[in-house]
Structure formats: structure tokens, C-alpha cells
N, C-alpha and C positions, 0 to 999 in steps of 0.2 A: 705601332698602330697596324689594324690587320686590313686597311682599306684604302685607297686613293682619294684624294680631295672630294675628287666628283660623286665615289661612291663606287669604285672599281676594283674591286681589289685581286690581282696577278696570281697569288695563289690558291685564292679558292675555284677560281678559273680552272690553274691549272689542277685540280682537285677533279675537277669535272674531265674533263680534258684524253686524261694519260689513261686513266677507264676504256675511253675509247680508240677498243681500236682499229685503226689506218693505215694496215699493214697490204690489204689484199683492197680494198676497197674504203675510199675518204669522203662515202656520200654521207655517213654521220657525225661525224666529226665537222663537217662541212657546211652540212644543218648547226652544229652546237655554235662555231662560229658566229655566220650569219645571223640563228637567233642570241649572240654577243649584244650584237651592232644592233641588232635592233629593237632590241631592249633600252639601250644608249641610246637612241635618236637619231639612231643612225641607218642609210637607206645604203646596204649591198645591192652590188651585182655583181653575178654569176655569170663567166662568160662560157664563149663555146667551147673554151677549152677548161673549163671546169679554173679559173681561177677567181680570187672572191678580192673583191675590187672595192674599194668607197671612200674618198674624197671630202678634205674640208678647205676650204680660200676658196683665192679668186679665180676664177676660169680662163685668163689668161694671164700667169703667175708672173711673176720675173722673178722667181721661184721659187723650186716645186722640187719637193724633199718626198721621195719614196722611198718610204718604208714595208720591207720586202724579210719573208720566212715562209717557211712549205709546211705543208698538215699531214703529208706521206712518211712513214716508217718503215723503216726495213722491216721486214720475215726471222722467225715470229713474233707475235707480239706474247711481250713478256706483262702479264698481269699486276695489277697497280698497291703497290705497300705505301702504307706513310707510314715511314718511325718521328722520333723526337726532332725538328729541323729539317727531317730530308723527304725527300715526296720520292720515289724507285716503281719504274714501269718501264716498255717501251714507248720513248716518245717522251720522256719526262725533261732533256736534257736537248733533246736532239730530233725535235726542233721546239718541242712544244714549252718548255722551259725560257727561249726567246722569246714564242709566238705571244706569251701574259707580257712580257713584256713588254712588244712594241705594243701593246694596244694601250696600257695602261697609259703609253704616251702619246699613242694618238688620240685614244676618249681624253686628256687633256689636252690635247692640242689647240690654239686658239690664233691658226696665220694672222700675221697683219693685212692690211690691205690691198699691197702685191704678193702676197703669198700661197702656197699651194704646198698641202700638203696629204700624198697618195697613202692609203693599207693597202698593198697585192698581196694577195698567200696565197699560194702555187700549190697544184695537187700532187703534185710527180717529178719531185726535186731526186730522189731520191732511185729512179728508173733512168726516163728520156726524157726528162726536163719540159719536156712539151709543153708544159702549161708556164712555164717561164720562157721560153718559145716564141708563145704567140701574142707577148708584152706587151704593147706599144705604148711610152707614159710618156717620154719624152721629158725623162728626170735630170733635174739640172747635177741630183745630187741619191746617192744612195745609203743608205741602209740595211746592213742584208744580216738578220735574227741567225747565229749557231754560236754554240756553247766557244767562249773564245775565254772564258774563265774572267768575264771584266776587263779581258785588253780588247784594242782597239789594234784591228786587224787591217791593213791597208795593202795587199798583197797574197798570190796566192800560185802556186803551179798549175798549169793545166794537164789535163789526161785526156792521153789519146791512146787509138787499142787498134793493131791491124792485124794484119796474116801476110810474111813470107812465106813465094809458094814459088820450089825451083821445080821443075819439069823434068825428068829426063828420059829416057830410054829402057826399058824392059829385058832383059836378057835372060839366061840361067846362072846361078851362081857360081856353076862349073867353068864358066867363059864369060870371065866378069868385064873383058876388054870388049866381049860385040855388043855391050850394052853403054849405057852412062847412068851412069848411080848420083839420082835424088841424094841421099842420105849424106853421101860421102861430102856433098857440096854444101853440110851445111859448117863441115870444121872453116872456111874462107868469112862463110855468111854473119859465124858468132867472132873472127877478130875481126868482121868491121865492127859490131856491132859495138864493140867494146872501145874501136878507136873513133867511132862516130864523133864523140863529142871533142877531141885530145883539140888542144890548143882553144879553145872556143871560150871562151872568159865567162865568167863564172858570176849569174845573176846579185846585184850591190845586197839586197834585201835577199833573196833565194840562194842563192847557191848557186851550184851547178842542173843543169838540168840530168836528166837517168833516162837510162834506154835499159832496160832488162830486158830478158827473152824467159818468154812463163806457159808457155805451153807447146811441144812439139807431137809431129803425128804423121807418120809415112811410112814404103813398104805396105804390099799385100800380102808374101808369103816370106817365111823364112828362107828358103831354097832359093830366092828369085834378087838379083838386079833392083831397086824400087828405084821406077820409074816419077814417082812423084814424094813430095814430103814440103810438107806445112810449118810453119814457123810462129808462136803471136809471139808480138813483143810488145809491152808495156811501155807509152813513154811520158811518163813526166815532163811540162814543156817550162820554159820559163820567158819572158818576155822580150824580145817579141816573135817570137817566132808564132808563125799557125802553123794549122793543121795541116792546107794545102802546102806550104810550104815545107813544112816538115816530110811529108810523105812524098816529093816531090825528090828530097834531097840523098834522102835514104834511097830510095828506089836507085836513079843515078846511084850511088854508093855501090850497093848491093852489086850491081847488075857489074859492076868495073870490078871488084875483089871472086866473085866466082868468075868471070873468064879470064881473070890471071887464076886465082887457085885448084882452078879445075879445068873443066875446058866449054868450048862455044856450043858444048854441044848439052849442056844443060843451060836450061835456062831461066829465066825471074824474074818476077815480080814480087812486088807490093801494094798493097790497095787498105787501102780506113776500114775499120771496120761498117760495114753500113748501119746509118741510124738516119730517125728519122728528123732529126733534131741536130744541131752542129754541133763539135766535143763542146766544152767545159773545156775555153782556152787559157791560159796567164792570165794575171792582168796583177797594175803595178798603178795604185794612188801615190801621190806625191804627199810625204808626210809631215810638211808641210800644210798642206789646203785646210780650209775653215771649215774644212765637216770631220778631219781629223783630230784637230789642235781643240776646238769644242767640245766634241765626245768625251778625249784625253781626259782636258780637263770638269767633262762633268763624274765623268769617271774615276777620276782620283777625288774629286769635292766626295761621292759617296760612299767611296770604296777604302781612301787613302794610297791606293796604288793602283800604276795602272801601266801598263807598259805599251808600245805601240808598236809591234813587230809584224813577221808572217801567219798567215793561219796555214797550217800542215796541213789540210786537203784540198781536192777541190770542190770548187761552190759555184753558186747561178751568180751566185754577182760577178763569174765573165762579164756573164750578157749584158750586165750593164754599161762595163767600162766601153769605150775609157771614157764615160761619165766619172767622176771622185765616184767612190766609191768605198766602205768600208766596212769591215764583217763587224757582230759583236752581238755577244748574247752572258747570259750564264750558263754556271757548268765545264762541262770538261772531255773532249776525246779522249784524255786516258789519264790514271794519275800513279800515283804510284805503284798500286796494286796490280795495275796494266787498263790494259782495253774498260773504257767506261761507255762512249758510244757504239750502240750497234750491236751491245755485249749483253751478256744474261743477269748486270748487275749495272745497269746502267739507272743515271739518278742524277738528280738536280738538289742543291740544300736551297731551302724555301727561304731564307737570308740574302743567296746570291740574285734570288729573284728577286725579290724586293726590292738588292740596290739596283741592280738593272736596269731595274723600272723608273727607277729617283733618278737614274745616271738620264737614260732617257728623256724624262721630259724633264729634264736642265735645257740638254742637248737640245732635242725638234725646241720649247721655247725660243733661245736662243737664235738658232738659223731660221728659225721665218717669223721671227717678230716682227 
């Protein structure tokens, strides 16, 4: 079957969407999305943050289901190619393939008298999530489209980033004792980072949090005791840790470590990287929630299998928690040959797009009956 009962063909939409570059500017892709919705008799709105939003059903629903994904992609744009059963190109799996499947479900949805379904498509997921941060939908449940291999993902780690700043006193390297060496203070800092999570329980679904030093910069001259040093760290969090809680705990841990390991003459601070929107925090949805069991059953009916598992990347789904939220869609972040999403070989199988569409249509019909 080439299309849905309502006439919408998710693969045909994907064939139009993937050639549209949306890495630097999403305007053309958003125009295509709005055109597609209007052609189906839907009247979408584009808000000040660039979100495309459309709804069906009751104005004051007892059940409000939100379908979300994004139209932006990472750079550079990778041109469209079509092989037998495979669509290649930037955005094919992340996340225009999931978008095509969500559109199929939205068009087919016929909410009951006390239900509502909303399609909310964001413009800036790959960078700062300015669109998702501006959404105020008051949904009861959320399905977020990302490449999960048709598995239903109920949890994901968060991602925080920040900089450890060490401040000492410059001096001639021939008289190091006359200064305070900020680079030398890295030793206790790195030890403290390695042991930061010692004794902390791993999350039952996501496993342990990680804390990784990623970039370092310090010193001004090769013959001078360095007065300053900066170390960037990457944090992959698990519930219930928040960005603010992580910042305060790490700051106090590092101050104690530097004071004990070097001297009180070296100052230490830790600050999260400034950004206009909240960090993507960790989330976890009860695997027994109706949203999870309904979508998993629909995916198994359509595909023959579907695991319930965590998602391996940070996602805007965290903005919708603590409401029940799952991540689902066709395609893979990586396969046996290596990276797929964000890679030059990005692709999605057309059969998987149709299977995802069928699963979402069935799940949405059940959830908003």
C-alpha cells in the first residue's frame, strides 16, 4: 500500500522533505510542513518561537496527547538519494522519517469527545531547543519522534556542560614557590571528577551517570607559573539529578578537593555553560504506563517485535517530563557499520517508515478514543 486510508503517504512526504536543507535555516522545511497540513484541511499556527502547532478534538479535553519532533538538522546538509527501499540524506532518520510517521498518525486521528491530539513540531532541537522551551501545551502524554528502531524508549540521560575555573598567582617559572600554579591544581580536580559518583546508585534503566573532562586550557607563557586554567566537563545525568543540583554539588566537591590537594591560594569555581534555554535533563516514564504499553503493543503488531528500553541520546522529551513521555520512530542512531544519524551515511528504510506510521496510527487511535 503506497499511502494511508486518508490519502497521506508518509514515504512520499519524506521524498519531498529530505532534499530540503534545514541545517542552517528551517524556513523552507517549515513551509513544506505547513503546506502539507493545509492540503489535508488542517489549519496550523506558527508561533513566535517558530513551532508549528496543530490540534484536533476537544477544547478542554480529559486526555490530551501531544505528538512532537523537530525539523532542523545538523550541518552539513547531505544530499538526497533513493535506493530500493532506502532513503538517504541529512534528516532522513533524524528526524524527518519520524515526522512523516507522526504526520500519518495525526491525519488519521479521530479523537473522542473528551480527547485532543496536538502536533507540535519544533525548529531548534539540534542546538538550543528554543522552540520546545517555548511550548506550553499542558499535554497529558507525549510521543517524541526520534530514530529508535521502532522500539519504545521510556527514559534518557540528560546532558549538562560546564567549566571548572582555577585561579592562581602568576610567577617566574624559575621561582615557582612564589606563585600559585593553577594548572598544578588540575590533579586534585581530575581525581575528584573520577570519584564524583562513587557510591551513587545507578539508575535501574539508564545505568550510572557519567562525568567526563573534555577540553582544557591554561597558562599564558611557557616560562611562567600559570595563573589560570579552565577545564570543560560533560555530564550525562540520570534521574533525579537536576542541572542546578549537579552544579552546586560539583562546585563544593571541587573546592574541597583543591583546598586539600594544593592550597587555599588556588581558587576554584564551576559554572554551567550559559544558554538561553534549560539543559536537557534526564527523564524516566513508568514502563507500565498506558502510553508505553499501548505504543509497544502497536509496534509489535506492526513490526512483530518492539523492545521497551532507554534512548541513548539527550532529547527534547525531557522538556515534557514529568508528564508521561516516550521516544519512538523509524531509523537508527547507529547500526553495525557505525553512526547513522548525524553521519554522512544517514538513511532510513521506507518499510520502517510505513511500519512506524501504522504503529502510531493504531496507538493514537487507542489513546484518544
